[in-house]
C-alpha positions in Angstrom: 6.7 11.3 17.0 6.0 8.9 19.9 9.3 7.4 20.9 7.8 3.9 21.2 6.7 3.8 17.5 8.9 2.1 14.9 10.3 4.4 12.3 9.1 2.6 9.2 5.6 1.5 8.1 6.6 -2.2 7.6 8.2 -2.2 11.1 5.0 -0.6 12.5 2.9 -3.4 10.9 5.0 -6.0 12.7 4.9 -4.0 15.9 1.0 -3.9 15.7 0.9 -7.6 15.1 2.8 -8.2 18.3 1.1 -5.5 20.4 -2.5 -6.1 19.3 -2.5 -9.7 18.0 -6.0 -10.9 17.5 -7.5 -7.4 17.6 -9.5 -6.5 14.5 -7.4 -4.4 12.1 -9.4 -4.2 8.9 -13.1 -4.8 8.2 -14.1 -5.0 4.5 -17.7 -6.2 4.3 -17.6 -9.8 5.5 -13.9 -9.9 5.4 -12.3 -9.2 8.8 -8.6 -9.6 9.6 -6.7 -9.2 12.8 -3.4 -7.3 13.2 -1.6 -10.6 13.3 -3.3 -11.8 10.1 -2.7 -8.4 8.4 1.0 -8.6 9.0 1.1 -12.1 7.6 -0.8 -11.0 4.5 1.6 -8.0 4.1 4.6 -10.4 4.2 2.9 -12.6 1.7 2.2 -9.6 -0.6 5.9 -8.6 -0.2 6.9 -12.0 -1.3 4.7 -11.7 -4.4 6.3 -8.3 -5.2 9.8 -9.9 -4.8 8.8 -12.9 -7.0 7.8 -10.4 -9.7 11.2 -8.7 -9.6 10.6 -5.7 -7.3 13.8 -4.2 -6.0 14.1 -1.7 -3.1 13.1 1.8 -4.4 11.0 0.5 -7.3 7.6 2.2 -7.7 4.4 0.2 -7.6 1.0 1.6 -8.7 -2.3 0.6 -7.0 -5.4 1.4 -9.0 -8.3 0.1 -7.0 -11.2 1.2 -4.7 -10.8 0.9 -0.9 -10.6 -2.7 0.1 -8.6 -5.2 2.2 -6.7 -6.1 -1.0 -5.7 -2.5 -1.5 -4.4 -2.3 2.1 -2.5 -5.6 1.7 -1.0 -4.6 -1.7 0.2 -1.3 -0.2 1.7 -2.8 2.9 3.3 -5.6 0.9 4.8 -3.0 -1.5 6.4 -1.1 1.4 7.6 -4.3 3.1 9.4 -5.3 -0.1 11.1 -1.9 -0.1 9.0 -0.5 -2.8 7.4 3.0 -3.2 3.6 3.2 -3.3 2.0 5.2 -6.2 -1.8 5.4 -5.5 -4.1 6.0 -8.5 -7.5 7.7 -8.3 -10.3 5.3 -9.3 -11.9 8.1 -11.3 -8.9 8.2 -13.7 -9.3 7.0 -17.2 -6.8 4.7 -18.8 -4.8 7.5 -20.4 -4.5 9.3 -17.1 -3.5 6.2 -15.2 -1.0 5.1 -17.8 0.6 8.6 -17.8 1.2 8.5 -14.0 2.5 5.0 -14.2 4.9 6.0 -17.0 5.9 9.3 -15.2 6.6 7.5 -11.9 8.5 4.7 -13.6 6.2 2.1 -11.9 7.5 -1.4 -12.3 4.3 -3.0 -11.2 0.7 -2.0 -10.9 -1.9 -3.8 -8.8 -5.2 -3.2 -10.4 -8.8 -3.9 -9.4 -11.0 -6.3 -11.2 -13.9 -4.5 -13.0 -15.7 -2.3 -10.4 -18.9 -0.1 -10.8 -18.8 -0.4 -14.5 -15.1 0.4 -14.8 -12.9 -2.2 -16.4 -9.5 -1.1 -15.0 -7.4 -3.9 -16.5 -8.9 -3.2 -19.9 -8.1 0.5 -19.5 -4.5 -0.3 -18.9 -4.3 -2.2 -22.2 -1.4 -4.5 -22.5 0.7 -2.7 -19.9 3.6 -4.9 -18.6 3.6 -5.4 -14.9 -0.2 -5.0 -14.4 -1.4 -7.5 -11.8 -5.1 -8.0 -11.0 -5.9 -7.8 -7.3 -7.5 -11.0 -6.1 -7.6 -12.6 -2.6 -5.8 -15.7 -4.0 -2.9 -13.5 -5.2 -1.1 -13.8 -1.9 -1.4 -17.6 -1.5 2.2 -18.3 -2.3 3.3 -16.6 0.9 6.5 -14.7 1.8 9.9 -15.3 0.3 13.1 -15.8 2.5 14.1 -12.2 1.6 11.0 -10.5 3.1 12.4 -10.2 6.6 15.6 -8.7 5.4 13.6 -6.2 3.2 11.4 -5.2 6.2 14.5 -4.6 8.4 16.2 -2.6 5.7 13.5 0.0 5.3 14.5 3.2 7.1 12.6 6.4 8.3 14.0 8.5 5.5 13.2 6.1 2.7 10.4 7.1 0.4 7.1 5.5 1.2 4.7 7.2 -1.2 4.8 9.1 -4.5 1.4 10.8 -4.6 0.3 12.7 -7.7 -1.7 15.9 -7.5 -5.1 16.1 -9.2 -3.6 18.1 -12.1 -6.4 20.7 -12.3 -4.1 23.4 -13.7 -1.7 21.2 -15.6 -0.2 17.7 -15.6 -0.2 16.0 -12.2 3.0 16.4 -10.1 4.4 13.7 -7.9 4.8 14.6 -4.2 7.2 12.4 -2.2 6.6 11.4 1.4 9.0 9.4 3.6 8.2 6.6 5.9 8.8 8.8 9.0 6.6 11.6 7.7 3.6 9.3 7.2 4.0 7.8 10.7 4.5 11.2 12.3 1.4 12.7 10.6 -0.8 9.8 11.7 0.6 9.7 15.2 0.0 13.5 15.6 -3.6 13.2 14.2 -4.4 10.2 16.4 -3.3 12.1 19.5 -5.2 15.3 18.5 -8.5 13.5 17.9 -8.0 11.1 20.9 -8.0 7.9 18.9 -7.7 4.9 21.3 -7.3 1.1 21.0 -10.5 -0.4 19.7 -11.8 2.8 18.1 -13.0 2.5 14.5 -12.7 4.9 11.6 -14.1 4.8 8.1 -11.7 5.1 5.2 -13.4 7.0 2.4 -10.5 8.4 0.4 
């Protein structure tokens, strides 16, 4: 891993805000945010997680298509000390609820209806389901956010990613903060990614 990179994803977001400031970080249709704005949104999302009772180590599902709000919810979860549990948008309600139950997710950020799929309805009356809307982060960060960001370490779990379950029930794969940063750092150097380059997220 590059020695200059922070060892946690929340710290990396703060580093990027300082290093790249007004540079464009995310483009989502007409929505464009800089690295500085993205860090502020992540802190606001972390504040929302904390207000909803998230404690360090708690799991948080995200069931939504690629979007700025997905990115903000993910970074906010990690900044609050939570563990990200991404859910495939092709899941049906039973599959999504099974993974949320299996992972012990305390919260689940869920997309509004999208391409004919009513994700909130498919979750039923699940406690902790929060519909992703741009206004969700308006309350801003809480006083604890900075402490939470500083407390996240390289060996802390960042993601709990479930397999497709083609031969049985999906199994959760754990990745740490440092693993994710190291993989992306290595990939970036191999492909020659440089400041200002753009890449399309199609996962």
